[in-house]
C-alpha positions as CSV (number, residue, x, y, z in Angstrom):
1,M,87.4,46.7,131.4
2,T,87.6,50.4,132.0
3,H,90.0,52.2,134.5
4,I,87.0,53.0,136.7
5,T,85.9,49.4,136.9
6,I,89.4,48.1,137.7
7,R,89.8,50.8,140.4
8,K,86.5,49.8,141.9
9,V,87.4,46.1,141.8
10,I,90.8,46.9,143.5
11,I,89.2,49.1,146.2
12,L,86.4,46.7,147.0
13,G,88.7,43.8,146.9
14,A,91.1,45.5,149.3
15,I,88.3,46.4,151.7
16,A,87.0,42.8,151.5
17,I,90.5,41.4,152.2
18,I,91.1,43.7,155.1
19,G,87.7,42.8,156.6
20,I,88.2,39.1,156.1
21,L,91.7,39.2,157.6
22,A,90.4,41.3,160.6
23,I,87.6,38.8,161.2
24,Q,90.0,35.8,160.8
25,S,92.6,37.4,163.1
26,Y,89.9,38.1,165.7
27,W,88.6,34.5,165.4
28,V,92.1,33.0,165.8
29,K,92.8,35.3,168.8
30,Q,89.5,34.3,170.4
31,T,90.2,30.6,169.8
32,W,93.7,31.0,171.3
33,D,92.3,32.7,174.4
34,I,89.7,30.1,174.9
35,K,92.1,27.2,174.5
36,E,94.6,29.0,176.8
37,K,91.8,29.5,179.4
38,E,90.8,25.8,179.2
39,F,94.5,24.8,179.6
40,H,94.9,27.1,182.6
41,Q,91.7,25.8,184.3
42,T,92.7,22.2,183.7
43,V,96.1,22.7,185.1
44,Q,94.8,24.6,188.2
45,I,92.3,21.8,189.0
46,A,95.0,19.1,188.6
47,L,97.5,21.1,190.7
48,L,94.9,21.6,193.4
49,N,94.3,17.9,193.6
50,V,98.0,17.3,193.7
51,A,98.4,19.8,196.6
52,E,95.5,18.1,198.5
53,D,97.1,14.7,198.0
54,L,100.5,15.9,199.3
55,A,98.8,17.6,202.3
56,R,97.0,14.4,203.2
57,L,100.3,12.5,202.8
58,G,102.1,15.0,205.2
59,N,99.1,15.5,207.6
60,A,99.3,19.2,206.9
61,E,96.8,21.9,206.1
62,L,96.9,23.8,202.8
63,P,97.3,27.6,203.0
64,T,94.1,29.6,202.5
65,Q,95.7,32.2,200.2
66,N,98.1,32.0,197.3
67,L,97.8,28.2,197.0
68,I,98.3,28.1,193.3
69,S,99.7,31.1,191.4
70,Q,100.5,31.4,187.7
71,R,104.0,32.9,187.4
72,S,104.2,33.1,183.6
73,S,102.2,31.9,180.6
74,N,103.5,28.4,181.1
75,S,104.6,28.0,184.7
76,Y,102.8,27.6,188.1
77,A,103.9,27.8,191.7
78,V,102.1,25.7,194.3
79,N,102.4,26.7,198.0
80,I,102.5,23.8,200.5
81,N,102.8,24.0,204.3
82,S,104.9,20.9,204.5
83,E,107.9,19.2,203.1
84,I,107.5,17.7,199.6
85,D,108.6,14.2,198.6
86,A,109.9,14.3,195.0
87,N,108.7,10.8,194.1
88,S,105.2,11.4,195.5
89,L,105.0,14.7,193.7
90,E,106.0,13.2,190.4
91,Y,103.5,10.4,190.8
92,Y,100.6,12.7,191.7
93,L,101.4,15.1,188.9
94,Q,101.4,12.4,186.3
95,K,98.2,10.8,187.7
96,E,96.3,14.1,187.7
97,F,97.4,15.2,184.3
98,E,96.6,11.8,182.7
99,A,93.2,11.8,184.4
100,R,92.4,15.0,182.7
101,A,93.8,14.0,179.3
102,L,96.5,16.6,179.6
103,K,99.3,14.7,178.2
104,E,101.5,17.7,177.8
105,E,105.3,17.5,178.6
106,F,106.2,19.3,181.8
107,E,109.1,19.7,184.2
108,Y,109.0,20.4,187.9
109,G,111.2,21.6,190.7
110,I,111.0,21.7,194.5
111,H,112.2,24.4,196.8
112,D,114.9,23.1,199.3
113,C,114.4,25.1,202.5
114,A,117.7,24.1,203.9
115,N,119.7,25.5,201.1
116,D,117.1,28.0,199.9
117,K,117.5,26.8,196.3
118,M,115.3,25.3,193.7
119,V,116.1,21.6,193.1
120,Y,115.3,20.4,189.6
121,G,113.0,17.4,189.8
122,N,112.5,15.8,186.4
123,Y,111.3,16.4,182.8
124,I,108.2,14.2,182.2
125,S,107.3,13.4,178.6
126,F,104.3,11.3,177.5
127,S,105.9,10.6,174.1
128,D,108.7,8.3,173.1
129,E,111.2,11.1,172.7
130,K,114.5,10.6,174.4
131,K,115.0,12.8,177.4
132,E,118.7,13.3,176.5
133,N,117.6,15.4,173.5
134,I,115.4,17.7,175.7
135,K,116.7,21.1,176.7
136,K,116.1,21.6,180.5
137,E,115.9,25.1,182.0
138,D,116.5,26.4,185.5
139,L,113.2,27.0,187.4
140,P,112.8,30.3,189.2
141,K,112.8,30.8,193.0
142,Y,110.2,32.8,194.8
143,D,111.0,34.4,198.2
144,E,107.4,34.7,199.4
145,F,107.0,31.0,199.7
146,I,108.7,28.4,201.9
147,Y,107.5,25.0,201.0
148,Y,106.5,25.0,197.3
149,F,107.0,23.4,194.0
150,V,107.0,24.8,190.5
151,V,105.6,23.2,187.4
152,R,106.5,24.4,183.9
153,F,105.1,23.4,180.5
154,P,107.9,24.2,178.0
155,K,105.8,23.2,174.9
156,K,102.5,24.8,175.9
157,S,102.4,27.0,172.8
158,G,102.8,24.0,170.5
159,H,100.1,22.2,172.5
160,L,97.6,25.1,172.0
161,V,98.5,25.4,168.3
162,S,97.8,21.6,167.9
163,Q,94.4,22.2,169.5
164,M,93.6,25.0,166.9
165,W,94.2,23.0,163.7
166,L,90.8,23.9,162.3
167,A,91.3,27.7,162.7
168,I,94.9,27.4,161.3
169,M,93.7,25.4,158.3
170,F,91.0,28.0,157.5
171,S,93.6,30.7,157.9
172,C,96.0,29.0,155.5
173,I,93.1,28.6,153.0
174,L,92.3,32.3,153.4
175,M,95.9,33.3,152.8
176,V,96.0,31.2,149.6
177,A,92.8,32.9,148.5
178,V,94.2,36.4,149.3
179,F,97.4,35.5,147.4
180,F,95.5,34.4,144.3
181,F,93.3,37.5,144.5
182,I,96.4,39.8,144.6
183,Y,98.0,37.7,141.8
184,S,94.8,38.0,139.7
185,I,94.7,41.8,140.2
186,F,98.4,41.9,139.1
187,V,97.5,39.9,136.0
188,I,94.5,42.1,135.2
189,L,96.5,45.2,135.4
190,R,99.3,43.8,133.3
191,Q,96.8,42.6,130.7
192,K,95.1,45.9,130.8
193,R,98.4,47.7,130.1
194,L,99.2,45.4,127.3
195,S,95.7,45.8,125.8
196,E,96.0,49.5,125.9
197,M,99.4,49.4,124.2
198,Q,97.9,47.2,121.5
199,K,94.9,49.5,121.1
200,D,97.1,52.5,120.9
201,F,99.2,50.8,118.3
202,I,96.2,49.8,116.2
203,N,94.6,53.2,116.4
204,N,97.8,55.0,115.5
205,M,98.3,52.6,112.6
206,T,94.8,53.0,111.3
207,H,95.1,56.8,111.5
208,E,98.3,56.6,109.5
209,F,96.4,54.6,106.9
210,K,94.0,57.4,106.3
211,T,96.4,59.6,104.3
212,P,97.6,56.9,101.8
213,I,94.0,55.7,101.4
214,S,92.9,59.2,100.5
215,T,95.8,59.6,98.1
216,I,95.0,56.3,96.4
217,K,91.3,57.3,96.1
218,I,92.2,60.6,94.4
219,S,94.7,58.9,92.1
220,A,92.1,56.2,91.2
221,D,89.5,58.9,90.4
222,V,92.0,60.8,88.2
223,F,92.8,57.5,86.4
224,L,89.2,56.7,85.7
225,K,88.5,60.2,84.3
226,H,91.4,60.1,81.9
227,P,90.4,59.5,78.2
228,M,93.1,56.9,77.7
229,I,91.8,54.8,80.6
230,Q,88.2,55.2,79.5
231,D,89.2,53.9,76.0
232,D,91.1,50.9,77.4
233,K,88.8,48.3,79.0
234,R,91.7,46.5,80.6
235,L,93.1,49.6,82.3
236,K,89.7,50.8,83.3
237,Q,89.0,47.4,84.9
238,Y,92.2,47.7,86.9
239,A,91.5,51.3,87.9
240,N,88.0,50.2,89.1
241,I,89.6,47.4,91.1
242,I,92.0,49.8,92.8
243,K,89.1,52.1,93.7
244,E,86.9,49.3,95.0
245,Q,89.6,47.7,97.1
246,N,90.7,51.1,98.4
247,Q,87.1,51.8,99.4
248,R,87.0,48.4,101.1
249,L,90.2,49.2,103.0
250,N,88.8,52.6,104.0
251,N,85.7,51.0,105.4
252,Q,87.8,48.6,107.5
253,V,89.8,51.5,108.8
254,E,86.7,53.5,109.6
255,T,85.3,50.5,111.5
256,V,88.4,50.1,113.6
257,L,88.4,53.9,114.4
258,Q,84.7,53.8,115.4
259,L,85.2,50.8,117.6
260,A,88.1,52.5,119.3
261,K,85.8,55.5,120.0
262,I,83.2,53.1,121.5
263,E,85.8,51.4,123.7
264,R,87.1,54.8,124.9
265,D,83.5,55.9,125.7
266,S,84.0,58.9,123.4
267,F,81.5,57.6,120.9
268,K,78.5,59.9,120.2
269,L,75.6,59.3,117.8
270,N,74.6,62.0,115.4
271,L,70.9,61.3,115.6
272,Q,68.5,62.6,112.9
273,T,65.1,61.8,111.5
274,L,65.3,59.2,108.7
275,N,63.0,57.2,106.4
276,L,64.2,53.6,106.7
277,H,62.8,52.6,103.3
278,K,64.5,55.5,101.6
279,L,67.8,54.7,103.2
280,L,67.4,51.1,102.2
281,T,66.9,52.1,98.6
282,E,70.2,54.1,98.6
283,V,72.2,51.2,100.2
284,V,70.7,48.5,98.0
285,K,71.7,50.3,94.8
286,S,75.4,49.7,95.4
287,V,74.7,46.1,96.7
288,E,72.7,45.2,93.6
289,I,75.8,45.7,91.4
290,K,77.7,43.0,93.4
291,V,74.7,40.6,93.4
292,N,74.2,41.0,89.6
293,K,77.9,40.4,88.9
294,L,77.5,37.0,90.8
295,N,74.2,36.2,89.0
296,G,72.5,36.3,92.3
297,L,69.0,37.4,93.5
298,L,68.2,40.4,95.8
299,T,64.6,40.5,96.9
300,Q,62.9,43.3,98.8
301,N,59.7,42.8,100.8
302,L,59.2,46.2,102.5
303,T,55.8,46.0,104.2
304,A,56.3,48.4,107.1
305,K,53.9,51.3,107.1
306,D,55.4,53.8,109.4
307,T,59.1,54.0,108.6
308,S,60.2,57.2,110.3
309,I,63.0,56.5,112.8
310,E,65.7,58.5,114.7
311,A,69.2,57.2,114.0
312,D,72.7,58.0,113.0
313,K,72.6,57.8,109.2
314,L,76.3,57.0,108.7
315,H,76.3,54.1,111.2
316,L,73.0,52.7,110.1
317,S,74.2,52.7,106.5
318,N,77.3,50.9,107.7
319,I,75.2,48.3,109.5
320,L,73.2,47.7,106.3
321,D,76.3,47.5,104.2
322,N,77.9,45.0,106.6
323,L,74.8,42.8,106.8
324,L,74.3,42.7,103.1
325,D,78.0,42.2,102.5
326,N,78.0,39.2,104.9
327,A,75.0,37.8,103.1
328,I,76.8,37.9,99.8
329,K,80.2,36.7,101.1
330,Y,78.9,33.7,103.0
331,R,76.9,32.3,100.1
332,K,76.9,28.6,99.0
333,N,76.8,29.1,95.2
334,I,75.1,32.3,94.1
335,P,73.8,34.9,96.6
336,Q,70.1,34.8,97.4
337,V,69.3,37.7,99.7
338,T,66.0,39.0,101.0
339,I,65.4,42.3,102.8
340,E,62.1,42.5,104.8
341,T,60.5,45.2,106.9
342,S,57.4,45.0,109.1
343,D,56.2,47.0,112.1
344,N,54.0,47.1,115.2
345,E,53.1,49.9,117.5
346,K,56.6,50.3,119.0
347,Y,59.1,48.8,116.5
348,I,60.1,48.5,112.9
349,F,61.6,45.1,112.2
350,L,64.3,45.1,109.6
351,S,65.4,41.5,108.6
352,I,68.1,40.5,106.2
353,K,67.9,36.8,105.1
354,D,70.3,34.7,103.0
355,K,70.4,31.2,101.8
356,G,74.1,30.8,102.6
357,I,76.3,28.5,104.6
358,G,74.7,29.3,107.9
359,I,76.2,29.2,111.4
360,D,76.4,26.3,113.8
361,K,74.5,26.8,117.0
362,E,77.6,26.5,119.2
363,H,79.1,29.6,117.4
364,Q,76.0,31.8,117.3
365,A,76.5,33.3,120.7
366,K,80.1,34.3,119.9
367,V,79.8,35.8,116.5
368,F,79.1,39.3,118.0
369,N,82.4,39.1,119.9
370,K,85.3,41.2,118.8
371,F,87.7,39.5,116.4
372,Y,85.6,36.3,116.5
373,R,85.3,34.3,113.2
374,V,83.5,31.0,112.8
375,P,86.2,28.3,112.4
376,T,86.5,27.0,108.8
377,G,89.5,24.7,109.3
378,N,92.2,25.3,106.7
379,V,89.8,27.0,104.3
380,H,90.0,30.8,104.3
381,N,88.1,31.8,101.2
382,V,86.3,34.7,103.0
383,K,88.6,37.4,104.3
384,G,87.9,39.6,107.3
385,F,88.9,40.6,110.8
386,G,85.8,39.5,112.8
387,L,84.8,43.2,113.4
388,G,81.7,43.5,111.3
389,L,79.1,41.9,113.7
390,F,80.9,43.3,116.7
391,Y,80.5,46.8,115.2
392,I,76.8,46.1,114.4
393,K,76.1,44.9,117.9
394,N,77.7,48.0,119.5
395,I,75.9,50.4,117.2
396,C,72.6,48.7,117.9
397,D,73.3,48.8,121.6
398,A,74.1,52.5,121.4
399,H,70.8,53.2,119.7
400,G,68.9,51.0,122.1
401,W,67.9,48.6,119.4
402,K,67.3,44.8,119.8
403,L,69.3,42.4,117.7
404,R,68.3,38.8,116.9
405,L,70.2,36.1,115.0
406,K,68.6,32.9,113.6
407,S,70.8,30.6,111.6
408,E,71.0,27.0,110.5
409,P,74.0,25.3,108.7
410,D,73.5,24.9,105.0
411,V,70.1,26.6,105.2
412,G,70.9,30.2,105.8
413,T,71.0,33.1,108.3
414,E,68.5,35.7,109.3
415,I,69.4,38.8,111.3
416,T,66.6,41.0,112.6
417,I,66.9,44.5,114.1
418,A,64.1,45.9,116.1
419,I,64.3,49.7,115.6
420,H,62.3,52.1,117.8
421,K,59.7,54.1,115.9
422,L,59.9,57.9,115.9
423,K,57.7,59.1,118.7
């Protein structure tokens, strides 16, 4: 994942989180306001009925103004034009609140005109909680009223919260999702940093390999040209082994360096006009030596008519080398490799078939992944890093070519590349 992609993910994620949190906060606020309004309306209706009952009891008329006034978010003052009996008030309050399913704890107080003080009435709880454990508070006095009582709901906020359990539950789920998103971003950034450190280490290490590889190649060439080495078959064989293995190591290093360029988006193709059959002939010459040493069979069935293509010669040669090398390495007994070409109006189809060990269907979709190797248990008779097919896939993608894999265990593998014809 590139820096630009990660930056986009973080920015879009942050915008999405801010938007979701804003919508959720607005929804919770709206729900709270609605519940609070419902609570206020229910209390006002109940207190109005209580005031009417007390007025009938005292044969008095209710005031036309300021009958019920909300003094705070959880307290109400009810103005009455007659003296108030505490027992009757408590009875009517409980009856009205229960009738409206408002079983919320409340306390009330009555204004004593003789002493001009608020007399605390009682704390009413509809639960089994002991009243001794309840903290009671002094109720305020209001000078603009004479006969009045005050009702306060000390646990109103808790009551409203309990009515909003659905909104709170979704808010908690949202917060958990936001936490995991932030944690995921942290993990991605950490893994990205570690991956970059690993890539830098591998790239630096492979660059450092170039100097000793070049030195070994020069030394091997000098050895092979020396008359004493030429006359001694055993020393000549060892010198050839050194040169071949050095070339193999150099190919692996080049592959790693090219893949590093691809991943840094600094990879550029050096396109030129090529004849595919001519290039195949050059590549096959070196492969035939390996096949002959193993008493194998390399067959060519080149039927394509128009073989002019535009490609990077170096990378196309590497693709062919890798495919043919895989066909030889993953053999059953002796290598049997077939190279075929065919064409239509748009494409030249290059196929490399073998009668080797094949690949199980469950692994076929993964063999083009970086560092992936088909599991072989404890048997490791074929060496490699799992970079060959990954390199082939990336080079084909860079050229815009199509890649197809057909394989069956114990039957063989066929890899076909659809190459664009030169326009």
